C-alpha positions in Angstrom: 10.1 -11.1 -7.8 9.8 -14.7 -9.0 11.8 -14.0 -12.1 14.5 -12.2 -10.2 14.9 -15.1 -7.8 15.8 -17.3 -10.7 17.8 -14.9 -12.9 20.0 -13.5 -10.2 20.3 -16.8 -8.4 19.4 -15.3 -5.0 17.3 -16.2 -2.0 14.0 -15.0 -0.8 15.6 -13.5 2.3 18.1 -11.4 0.2 15.5 -10.3 -2.3 13.0 -9.5 0.5 15.6 -7.3 2.1 16.3 -5.5 -1.2 12.6 -4.9 -1.8 12.2 -3.9 1.8 14.8 -1.2 1.4 12.8 0.4 -1.4 9.6 0.1 0.6 11.3 1.6 3.6 12.0 4.7 1.6 8.4 4.6 0.5 7.5 5.1 4.1 10.5 7.2 5.4 10.0 9.8 2.6 6.3 10.2 3.6 7.1 12.4 6.6 9.0 15.2 4.7 6.4 14.8 2.0 3.6 15.5 4.5 5.4 18.6 5.7 5.8 19.8 2.1 2.1 19.1 1.4 1.1 21.4 4.2 3.5 24.1 3.0 3.3 24.1 -0.8 0.1 22.1 -1.6 -0.4 18.8 -3.2 -0.5 19.1 -7.0 3.2 19.9 -7.6 4.2 17.1 -5.3 2.0 14.6 -7.1 3.6 15.6 -10.4 7.1 15.1 -9.0 6.1 11.7 -7.5 4.8 10.4 -10.9 7.9 11.6 -12.8 10.2 10.1 -10.2 8.4 6.7 -10.2 8.5 6.6 -14.0 12.1 7.5 -14.1 13.0 4.9 -11.5 11.4 2.2 -13.6 13.3 3.2 -16.6 16.5 2.8 -14.6 15.2 -0.6 -13.3 14.7 -1.7 -16.9 18.4 -1.5 -17.6 19.6 -3.0 -14.3 22.3 -5.6 -15.0 22.6 -6.9 -11.4 20.9 -6.8 -8.0 22.9 -3.7 -7.0 21.3 -1.6 -9.7 17.9 -3.2 -9.0 18.3 -2.2 -5.3 19.3 1.4 -6.3 16.3 1.7 -8.7 13.9 0.4 -6.1 15.3 2.9 -3.5 14.8 5.7 -5.9 11.3 4.5 -6.7 10.5 4.3 -2.9 11.7 7.9 -2.4 9.5 9.1 -5.3 6.5 7.0 -4.4 6.6 8.2 -0.8 5.4 11.6 -1.9 2.1 10.5 -3.3 0.0 9.4 -0.3 0.5 12.4 2.0 -0.1 14.8 -0.9 -3.0 12.9 -2.4 -4.8 12.2 0.8 -4.3 15.7 2.1 -5.8 16.9 -1.2 -8.9 14.7 -0.6 -9.5 15.6 3.0 -9.0 19.4 2.5 -10.4 19.7 -1.0 -13.4 17.3 -1.2 -16.5 17.7 1.0 -17.9 14.2 0.4 -14.9 12.6 2.0 -16.2 9.0 2.2 -17.2 8.9 -1.4 -13.8 10.4 -2.4 -12.0 7.7 -0.5 -14.1 5.1 -2.2 -13.3 6.3 -5.7 -9.7 7.0 -4.9 -9.2 3.5 -3.4 -11.0 1.9 -6.2 -8.9 3.6 -8.8 -5.7 2.7 -6.9 -6.7 -0.9 -6.7 -7.5 -1.1 -10.4 -3.9 0.0 -11.0 -2.6 -2.4 -8.3 -4.4 -5.3 -10.0 -3.5 -4.3 -13.5 0.2 -4.0 -12.6 0.9 -7.7 -11.9 -1.5 -8.8 -14.7 0.2 -6.6 -17.3 3.6 -7.7 -16.0 2.6 -11.4 -16.3 1.2 -10.8 -19.9 4.3 -8.9 -20.9 6.7 -11.5 -19.5 4.7 -14.2 -21.4 4.8 -12.3 -24.7 8.5 -11.3 -24.4 9.8 -14.7 -23.2 10.4 -13.6 -19.7 12.3 -10.4 -20.7 11.5 -8.5 -17.5 13.5 -5.4 -18.6 11.0 -4.8 -21.5 8.1 -5.3 -19.1 9.5 -2.8 -16.6 10.2 -0.2 -19.2 6.7 -0.3 -20.5 5.3 -0.1 -17.0 7.0 3.2 -16.6 4.8 4.8 -19.2 1.5 5.1 -17.1 3.3 7.1 -14.5 4.8 9.5 -17.0 1.3 9.9 -18.7 -0.2 10.5 -15.3 2.4 13.2 -14.7 1.4 15.0 -17.9 -2.3 14.9 -16.8 -1.5 16.1 -13.3 0.3 19.1 -14.7 -2.8 20.2 -16.7 -5.7 19.5 -14.3 -7.1 22.5 -12.3 -8.2 21.9 -8.7 -9.1 23.9 -5.6 -7.0 22.2 -2.9 -8.9 23.8 0.1 -12.5 23.7 -1.1 -13.7 21.5 1.8 -11.9 23.6 4.4 -13.5 26.7 3.1 -16.9 25.0 3.1 -16.5 24.1 6.8 -16.0 27.7 7.6 -12.2 27.8 7.4 -10.1 29.8 5.1 -9.6 29.1 1.5 -6.0 30.3 1.8 -3.5 27.5 2.0 -2.1 27.0 5.5 1.7 27.9 5.7 2.3 24.6 7.5 5.5 23.7 9.4 8.4 26.1 8.6 11.0 25.3 11.3 12.3 22.3 13.2 10.8 23.7 16.4 7.4 24.0 14.8 7.7 20.5 13.4 8.5 19.1 16.8 5.7 21.0 18.5 3.1 19.9 15.9 4.3 16.3 16.1 4.0 16.5 19.9 0.4 17.6 19.6 -0.3 14.7 17.3 1.1 12.1 19.5 -0.3 13.2 22.9 -3.8 12.1 21.9 -5.4 9.0 20.5 -3.6 9.4 17.2 -0.8 7.4 18.8 -3.1 4.4 18.8 -4.1 5.0 15.2 -0.4 5.2 14.3 0.2 1.8 16.0 -2.7 0.3 14.0 -1.3 1.6 10.6 2.1 0.2 11.5 0.7 -3.2 12.2 -1.4 -2.9 9.0 1.6 -2.2 6.9 3.6 -5.2 8.2 0.6 -7.5 7.5 0.0 -6.0 4.0 3.6 -6.3 2.9 4.3 -9.5 4.7 1.4 -11.4 3.1 1.5 -9.9 -0.4 5.3 -9.8 -1.2 5.8 -13.6 -1.6 2.2 -14.7 -2.2 2.7 -15.4 -5.9 5.6 -17.7 -5.0 3.6 -19.4 -2.3 0.6 -19.8 -4.7 2.9 -21.4 -7.2 4.0 -24.0 -4.7 0.6 -25.3 -3.7 -0.2 -28.8 -5.0 -3.6 -27.8 -6.1 -2.1 -25.3 -8.6 -0.2 -26.7 -11.6 1.6 -24.9 -14.4 -0.1 -24.7 -17.8 1.5 -24.9 -21.2 0.2 -22.6 -23.9 1.7 -21.8 -27.4 4.9 -23.6 -26.4 5.4 -21.7 -23.2 4.7 -22.6 -19.6 3.1 -20.1 -17.3 1.7 -20.5 -13.8 -1.9 -19.7 -12.9 -0.6 -18.5 -9.5 0.2 -15.1 -11.1 -3.4 -14.8 -12.3 -4.8 -15.8 -8.9 -2.7 -13.1 -7.4 -4.1 -10.6 -9.9 -7.6 -11.9 -9.1 -7.0 -11.3 -5.4 -5.9 -7.7 -6.1 -8.8 -7.2 -8.4 -11.3 -8.1 -5.7 -9.6 -5.4 -3.6 -11.2 -2.9 -5.9 -14.6 -3.8 -4.3 -13.0 -3.8 -0.8 -11.7 -0.2 -1.3 -15.1 1.0 -2.6 -17.2 -0.7 0.1 -14.7 0.5 2.8 -14.8 4.0 1.6 -18.6 4.1 1.5 -18.8 2.5 5.0 -16.6 5.2 6.5 -19.6 7.5 6.2 -22.1 5.0 7.6 -20.5 3.1 10.6 -18.1 4.1 13.4 -14.6 4.2 11.9 -13.2 2.4 15.0 -15.7 -0.4 14.6 -14.7 -0.8 11.0 -11.0 -1.1 12.0 -11.8 -3.8 14.6 -13.9 -5.9 12.2 -11.5 -5.5 9.3 -8.4 -6.5 11.2 -10.2 -9.3 13.0 -11.2 -10.7 9.6 -7.6 -10.5 8.4 -6.4 -12.4 11.4 -8.9 -15.2 10.8 -8.0 -15.3 7.1 -4.3 -15.7 7.9 -4.9 -18.6 10.2 -7.2 -20.4 7.7 -5.3 -19.7 4.5 -3.0 -22.7 4.3 -5.5 -25.3 5.6 -8.0 -24.1 3.0 -5.3 -24.1 0.2 -4.8 -27.8 0.9 -8.5 -28.6 0.3 -8.7 -27.6 -3.4 -8.4 -24.8 -5.9 -12.0 -23.6 -5.6 -11.8 -23.0 -1.8 -8.4 -21.4 -2.3 -9.9 -19.0 -4.9 -12.8 -18.2 -2.6 -10.5 -17.4 0.4 -8.1 -15.5 -1.8 -11.0 -13.3 -2.8 -12.0 -12.7 0.8 -8.3 -11.9 1.6 -8.2 -9.4 -1.3 -11.5 -7.8 -0.1 -10.5 -7.4 3.6 -6.8 -6.3 3.0 -8.1 -3.3 1.1 -11.3 -2.8 3.0 -9.3 -1.5 6.0 -7.4 1.1 4.1 -10.2 3.7 3.7 -11.0 3.2 7.4 -7.6 4.0 8.7 -7.3 6.9 6.2 -10.5 8.4 7.4 -9.6 7.7 11.0 -6.5 9.8 10.7 -8.6 12.7 9.4 -10.9 12.4 12.4 -8.1 12.4 14.9 -6.1 15.3 13.5 -6.7 19.0 12.6 -6.8 20.2 9.0 -3.7 22.4 9.4 -1.6 19.4 10.2 -3.2 17.0 7.8 -0.2 16.6 5.5 2.1 15.9 8.5 -0.4 13.4 10.0 -0.6 11.5 6.7 3.2 11.7 6.5 3.4 9.9 9.8 0.7 7.5 8.7 2.5 6.4 5.6 5.8 6.4 7.5 4.1 3.7 9.6 2.3 1.9 6.8 5.2 1.7 4.3 8.3 2.6 6.4 7.7 0.3 9.4 5.4 -1.8 7.2 8.4 -2.5 4.9 9.7 -4.8 7.6 7.0 -7.2 6.4 9.0 -8.0 3.2 12.2 -9.2 4.9 10.2 -10.7 7.7 8.3 -12.8 5.2 11.4 -13.7 3.3 13.3 -14.7 6.4 10.3 -16.8 7.7 10.1 -18.6 4.4 13.8 -19.2 4.3 14.3 -20.5 7.9 10.9 -21.5 9.1 7.9 -22.3 6.8 4.8 -20.7 5.3 2.7 -21.9 8.3 4.9 -19.9 10.7 4.7 -16.8 8.5 0.9 -16.9 8.4 0.7 -17.4 12.2 3.0 -14.4 12.7 0.9 -12.2 10.4 -2.3 -13.3 12.2 -0.8 -12.0 15.4 -0.1 -8.6 13.8 -3.7 -8.4 12.5 -5.1 -9.6 15.9 -3.3 -6.8 17.7 -4.6 -4.2 15.3 -8.1 -5.5 15.9 -7.6 -5.2 19.6 -6.5 -1.6 19.3 -9.5 -0.9 17.1 -11.8 -2.3 19.8 -10.0 -0.1 22.4 -10.7 3.0 20.3 -14.3 2.0 19.8 -14.8 1.3 23.5 -13.3 4.6 24.7 -15.3 6.8 22.3 -14.0 9.6 20.1 
């Protein structure tokens, strides 16, 4: 993002809108992906998602202008949207120790999330800011993952069978009428509150992370460093550090889903995120050590909440609609949540960073209040 701002001579508002379009497809595609996960299973969808993401990055690597960048990101969003409904359906229907599975799944995801910016920064440094080369190389892990996903053998309904259900895959939604009827059943209960929480979570997540490297680079306490004749900013490595700490947040959150009420975990997690947003800029002005400490806390909490809302969705829905429920979930997290990118870009363009963090604190505070509501009413 920071390289594109310079190379294409654009603004954070425009670039935030372009990235937001790709992220919107990331969410909008989750709903049909959830329907397909219920009908045909998860493994083939995961393979297709990985191939699509790798191919989209290969297209991105040859993009000559922002139009092609936007097209590649939209294609990436459509391909990436398939993964979460398929993968999480596979976990909740195929793994008996669900909390542990969420812990390992989230940990693995965060390792990749942290390595991505780190590898990008290293590749940009080694290639003299040739972002096309970096993007092309980053397509390879997805394509390697697709080869592995084709070869692995799994029982997708092992946990359903262990609970006394059938080991035969549920046929899922096979008509518009059945889709509407199943959706209606989902949204007449407390799932509607869970859906509101995940939408707010998505806006906070995307809003705070999209331009954070740029914000970190602008803090007075962080200065560029020259090495081997090239200048690089420690801000990118602080961002990677933040995402790396998220590995522990995912693992701890996944383990805690089996040990404390899910609704309480949501309330505490989002309450923490609201406080962090309010405190971030004042702490950043104190010095680099307090900034690093609070960035670590931010990385921990922003990923701690993910296993909680993933497990909460499973508790408030039935197994035969699990794919559809996760489709709606990631429609909220990444579809509606994609608004966080243009919201952040617009706030930075026309207001300031302080206003952005106050707005994000409001989203997290509302999610906390909804978590308290679920906890107080009882499951």
